[in-house]
C-alpha positions as CSV (number, residue, x, y, z in Angstrom):
1,M,2.9,-1.7,5.5
2,Q,-0.6,-0.2,5.1
3,L,-2.4,-3.5,5.3
4,Q,-0.3,-4.7,8.2
5,N,-1.2,-1.5,10.1
6,L,-4.9,-2.0,9.2
7,I,-4.8,-5.6,10.6
8,N,-2.9,-4.4,13.7
9,D,-5.5,-1.6,14.4
10,R,-8.5,-3.9,13.9
11,L,-7.1,-6.5,16.3
12,V,-6.3,-3.8,19.0
13,T,-9.7,-2.2,18.6
14,T,-11.7,-5.4,18.6
15,F,-9.9,-7.5,21.2
16,E,-8.0,-5.1,23.5
17,P,-5.3,-7.7,23.7
18,L,-2.9,-8.3,26.5
19,H,-0.4,-9.2,23.7
20,H,-0.6,-9.3,20.0
21,E,1.7,-9.6,17.0
22,V,1.1,-9.0,13.3
23,L,3.8,-10.5,11.2
24,N,4.0,-10.0,7.4
25,E,5.4,-13.3,6.2
26,S,5.0,-12.5,2.5
27,H,8.7,-12.4,1.9
28,D,8.8,-16.2,2.6
29,H,6.4,-16.8,-0.3
30,S,6.5,-16.5,-4.1
31,V,5.3,-12.9,-4.3
32,A,6.7,-9.6,-5.4
33,P,9.0,-7.8,-3.0
34,G,7.1,-5.5,-0.6
35,S,3.9,-7.6,-0.9
36,E,1.4,-7.8,1.9
37,T,-0.4,-11.0,1.1
38,H,0.7,-13.5,3.8
39,F,0.3,-12.7,7.5
40,K,0.5,-14.4,10.9
41,V,-1.4,-13.0,13.8
42,V,-1.0,-13.8,17.5
43,V,-3.7,-12.4,19.8
44,V,-3.9,-12.9,23.5
45,A,-7.2,-11.6,24.9
46,Q,-9.7,-12.3,27.6
47,K,-12.4,-12.2,25.0
48,F,-11.4,-15.7,23.9
49,A,-12.3,-17.3,27.2
50,G,-14.9,-20.0,26.8
51,C,-14.5,-20.0,23.0
52,N,-13.2,-23.0,21.0
53,A,-10.7,-22.6,18.2
54,V,-13.3,-22.3,15.5
55,Q,-15.2,-19.6,17.4
56,R,-12.0,-17.7,18.0
57,H,-11.0,-17.8,14.3
58,R,-14.4,-16.6,13.3
59,M,-14.0,-13.7,15.7
60,V,-10.7,-12.8,14.1
61,Y,-12.0,-13.1,10.6
62,G,-15.0,-10.9,11.5
63,A,-12.6,-8.2,12.8
64,L,-10.5,-8.4,9.7
65,T,-13.2,-8.6,7.0
66,D,-12.0,-5.4,5.2
67,A,-8.3,-6.3,5.5
68,L,-8.9,-9.7,4.1
69,S,-10.8,-8.3,1.1
70,A,-7.9,-6.0,0.4
71,G,-5.7,-8.8,-0.9
72,V,-4.7,-11.1,1.9
73,H,-4.0,-14.5,0.5
74,A,-3.1,-16.4,3.6
75,L,-3.7,-15.7,7.3
76,A,-2.2,-17.9,10.1
77,I,-4.2,-17.2,13.3
78,H,-3.0,-18.1,16.8
79,T,-5.4,-17.1,19.6
80,Y,-4.9,-17.5,23.4
81,T,-6.5,-16.5,26.6
82,P,-4.0,-14.8,29.0
83,E,-3.9,-18.1,31.0
84,E,-3.1,-20.1,27.9
85,W,-0.4,-17.6,26.9
86,V,1.4,-18.0,30.2
87,A,1.5,-21.7,29.6
88,V,2.7,-21.6,26.0
89,K,4.7,-18.4,26.0
90,A,4.9,-18.2,22.2
91,A,3.0,-19.1,19.0
92,P,4.4,-21.8,16.8
93,D,6.6,-20.9,13.8
94,S,4.9,-20.9,10.4
95,P,5.8,-23.9,8.2
96,P,8.0,-23.2,5.1
97,C,6.2,-22.2,1.9
98,L,6.0,-25.0,-0.6
99,G,3.9,-23.2,-3.1
100,G,4.7,-21.6,-6.5
101,S,8.2,-22.2,-7.8
102,K,9.5,-23.4,-4.4
103,R,7.5,-26.6,-4.4
104,D,9.8,-28.5,-6.7
105,G,13.0,-26.7,-5.7
106,R,13.0,-24.8,-9.0
């Protein structure tokens, strides 16, 4: 929970979001119980206005540099302006993990 809290704090401090979510999806992957290696973040912030998807992702990566170096293996990023969020109302679900032993159904 420490890494999840760090990610949450960095997103709040950096983007002052209207809405945000930090979901630890590690349990859906082939990792030890209690791991903090796979995350999904949803950030709704005015700071994304006028930015394309690549620019937004770079902004998020920049805000999370220390968290990412602490052992994050995968990060799904969903960024929206407040106007975009009103239109979509939710981020898409993450696809199922097909890595590790789950790939071949073993």
